[in-house]
C-alpha positions in Angstrom: -16.0 23.1 -8.8 -18.6 20.5 -7.5 -18.7 19.4 -3.9 -17.3 16.0 -4.9 -14.4 17.6 -6.8 -13.8 20.0 -3.9 -13.5 17.1 -1.5 -11.3 15.1 -3.8 -8.9 18.0 -4.3 -7.4 17.3 -0.9 -6.4 13.7 -1.7 -2.8 14.5 -2.8 -2.3 16.7 0.3 -3.6 14.0 2.6 -1.5 11.3 0.9 1.6 13.5 1.2 1.0 13.9 5.0 0.5 10.2 5.5 3.3 8.9 3.2 5.9 11.6 3.4 9.0 11.9 5.5 9.7 15.5 6.3 12.8 17.4 7.3 13.1 20.6 9.1 12.0 23.9 7.4 14.4 26.8 6.7 14.7 29.3 9.5 11.3 30.9 10.1 9.4 28.4 8.0 6.6 26.2 9.0 6.9 22.5 9.8 4.7 19.9 8.0 2.6 19.9 11.1 2.0 23.6 11.1 1.2 23.5 7.3 -1.4 20.8 7.9 -2.9 22.5 10.9 -3.2 25.7 8.9 -5.0 24.0 6.0 -7.5 22.2 8.4 -8.2 25.2 10.5 -8.7 27.4 7.4 -11.1 24.9 5.9 -13.1 24.9 9.0 -13.1 28.7 9.2 -14.4 29.0 5.7 -16.9 26.2 6.1 -18.3 28.0 9.2 -18.6 31.2 7.3 -20.4 29.5 4.4 -22.7 27.7 6.9 -23.7 31.1 8.4 -24.3 32.6 5.0 -26.5 29.7 4.1 -28.4 30.4 7.3 -29.0 34.0 6.3 -26.5 35.6 8.6 -24.3 38.6 7.6 -20.7 37.5 8.3 -17.1 38.2 7.4 -14.0 36.1 7.2 -10.7 36.7 8.8 -7.9 34.1 8.7 -6.0 35.4 11.7 -6.5 32.3 13.9 -5.5 30.1 10.9 -2.1 31.7 10.7 -1.3 32.1 14.4 1.6 29.7 15.0 0.9 29.2 18.7 -2.7 28.2 18.0 -1.6 26.0 15.1 1.0 24.2 17.2 -1.6 23.6 19.9 -4.0 22.3 17.2 -1.4 20.0 15.8 -0.6 18.6 19.2 -4.2 17.9 20.0 -4.7 16.3 16.6 -2.0 13.7 17.4 0.7 14.4 14.8 0.6 13.9 11.1 -1.9 11.0 11.0 -4.4 12.9 13.1 -3.8 16.1 11.1 -4.5 14.2 7.9 -7.8 13.1 9.3 -8.6 16.6 10.3 -7.8 17.9 6.8 -10.2 15.3 5.3 -12.9 16.1 7.8 -12.6 19.8 7.3 -12.6 19.4 3.5 -15.7 17.3 3.7 -17.4 20.0 5.9 -16.4 22.7 3.4 -17.7 20.7 0.5 -21.0 20.2 2.3 -21.2 23.9 3.1 -20.6 24.8 -0.5 -23.4 22.4 -1.6 -25.7 23.9 0.9 -25.1 27.4 -0.4 -26.7 26.8 -3.7 -27.6 30.1 -5.4 -26.2 31.9 -2.3 -22.6 31.1 -3.5 -22.6 34.6 -5.0 -23.2 36.3 -1.7 -20.6 38.9 -1.0 -18.7 38.8 2.3 -15.9 40.9 3.6 -12.7 38.9 3.6 -9.5 39.9 5.4 -6.6 37.6 4.5 -3.1 37.9 5.7 0.0 35.9 4.5 2.6 36.5 7.1 2.7 40.3 7.4 1.3 40.9 3.9 -2.4 41.8 3.4 -3.6 39.6 0.5 -7.3 40.5 0.6 -9.2 43.2 2.4 -12.6 43.6 0.8 -15.7 41.9 -0.6 -15.5 38.5 -2.2 -18.2 36.0 -3.2 -18.3 33.2 -0.6 -18.3 30.6 -3.4 -15.2 32.1 -4.9 -13.5 32.1 -1.5 -14.2 28.4 -1.1 -13.0 27.5 -4.6 -9.9 29.6 -4.3 -9.1 27.9 -1.0 -9.5 24.4 -2.5 -7.4 25.3 -5.6 -4.5 27.7 -5.7 -4.4 28.1 -1.9 -4.3 24.3 -1.4 -1.8 23.8 -4.2 0.5 26.4 -2.7 0.6 24.5 0.6 1.0 21.1 -1.1 4.1 22.5 -2.8 5.2 23.8 0.7 4.8 20.3 2.0 6.7 18.7 -0.9 9.6 21.1 -0.3 9.9 19.7 3.2 9.9 16.1 2.1 13.1 14.1 2.3 13.9 12.5 -1.0 11.8 9.4 -1.6 13.3 6.7 -3.9 12.9 3.0 -4.2 14.8 0.2 -5.9 12.8 -2.0 -8.4 11.7 -5.4 -7.1 14.1 -8.3 -7.6 11.3 -10.7 -8.3 7.9 -10.2 -9.9 4.5 -12.0 -10.0 2.8 -11.8 -13.3 -0.9 -11.6 -14.0 -3.1 -11.3 -17.0 -5.4 -8.3 -16.7 -8.6 -8.7 -18.7 -10.8 -5.7 -19.5 -14.4 -6.6 -20.5 -15.3 -4.1 -23.1 -19.0 -3.4 -23.7 -20.2 -4.5 -27.1 -23.4 -4.0 -29.2 -25.0 -7.2 -28.1 -28.5 -8.2 -29.0 -31.2 -6.9 -26.6 -32.5 -9.6 -24.3 -35.7 -9.7 -22.4 -35.4 -9.5 -18.6 -35.5 -13.2 -18.0 -32.9 -14.0 -20.6 -30.7 -11.2 -19.4 -30.9 -12.4 -15.8 -30.0 -15.9 -16.8 -27.1 -14.8 -18.9 -25.8 -12.8 -15.9 -26.0 -15.9 -13.7 -24.1 -17.9 -16.3 -21.5 -15.0 -16.5 -21.0 -15.2 -12.7 -20.9 -19.0 -12.9 -18.0 -18.8 -15.3 -16.1 -16.7 -12.8 -16.8 -19.2 -10.1 -15.5 -22.0 -12.2 -12.4 -20.1 -13.2 -11.7 -19.3 -9.6 -12.2 -22.9 -8.5 -9.8 -24.0 -11.3 -7.2 -21.6 -9.9 -7.0 -19.4 -13.0 -9.0 -16.3 -11.9 -7.9 -14.3 -8.8 -10.5 -11.7 -8.7 -13.1 -10.0 -11.0 -15.7 -7.2 -10.6 -17.6 -4.4 -12.4 -16.3 -0.9 -12.6 -18.1 2.5 -12.7 -17.2 5.8 -14.3 -16.3 4.4 -17.7 -18.7 4.0 -20.6 -16.5 1.6 -22.5 -15.2 -0.8 -19.9 -17.7 -2.9 -17.9 -15.5 -5.0 -15.7 -12.0 -6.1 -14.8 -10.7 -9.7 -14.4 -7.3 -10.6 -12.9 -6.2 -14.0 -14.3 -3.1 -15.9 -13.4 -3.2 -18.4 -16.3 0.5 -18.4 -17.4 0.2 -16.3 -20.6 -2.0 -13.7 -22.3 -3.0 -16.3 -24.9 -4.3 -18.7 -22.2 -6.1 -15.9 -20.3 -7.8 -14.7 -23.5 -9.0 -18.2 -24.3 -10.5 -18.5 -20.8 -12.1 -15.1 -21.0 -13.6 -15.9 -24.4 -15.3 -19.0 -22.8 -17.4 -16.6 -20.6 -21.0 -17.1 -21.7 -21.5 -13.3 -21.7 -18.5 -13.0 -24.1 -19.9 -15.8 -26.3 -23.3 -14.0 -26.4 -21.6 -10.8 -27.6 -22.2 -8.7 -24.5 -18.5 -8.2 -23.9 -15.2 -8.3 -25.9 -12.2 -9.2 -23.7 -8.9 -7.2 -24.0 -5.9 -8.8 -22.3 -2.6 -7.5 -21.1 0.2 -8.6 -18.7 0.5 -6.9 -15.4 3.5 -7.4 -13.1 3.7 -6.7 -9.4 6.4 -7.2 -6.8 6.5 -10.8 -5.8 4.1 -11.4 -2.9 2.6 -7.9 -3.1 -0.9 -9.4 -3.6 -1.8 -12.2 -1.3 -4.7 -14.5 -1.9 -6.2 -16.3 1.1 -7.8 -19.5 -0.1 -10.4 -19.6 -2.9 -11.3 -16.2 -4.2 -14.8 -15.0 -4.8 -15.0 -13.5 -8.2 -18.0 -11.6 -9.4 -18.7 -9.0 -12.1 
């Protein structure tokens, strides 16, 4: 698990904290606040342990303070409720990810870990610090996410009564002829000029490049009345005409008024 993946693993937990409405736990169970406080405190405990290992210290890990309900309740109060606890979870996850990154080859360093779950001893012995971090950000985190979800009141919503419709255009990379630097720069300027013209004409709401995908180069959101009209407008892009991109168009519906456009939009890709 990379540091980026480790940090990202907490996104569903944080979203649940910020967007959920929680009921009371069964007798003896933890509230949403205690669950969140435990996750944040445990992250910080493990991060501190990893930081000390990276610094060359001989350390051990004990989760006693991360399961003490009095300390957790105090931590939750000081955090300022669920929004503050969500921020603490994010901060602690980032700290733990940075600590894991700093460990490097020391991730295999064995430390003594004493882990309690209620009155049950889960671990009492050596464990690699890297494995402790990854276990905390995987099955331990997932267990507490399910614990949170069990406290959530049912969340439902009726479909919108009215919709706005857009044409979503994906600019797919194509095997275009290779251009020299000057010609490529000029084509890029013409490409952006097309977006400016479409925006001024009222047909293009927004456009921009994307990362993380080898096939799709950019996304354009048209409001041209139909897929056919949006495709014709997209095909008039100089970069499309030059063979750099092939447009794919589809209809996208949103609840009416969900997207608000203030004045002329600046569209760039």
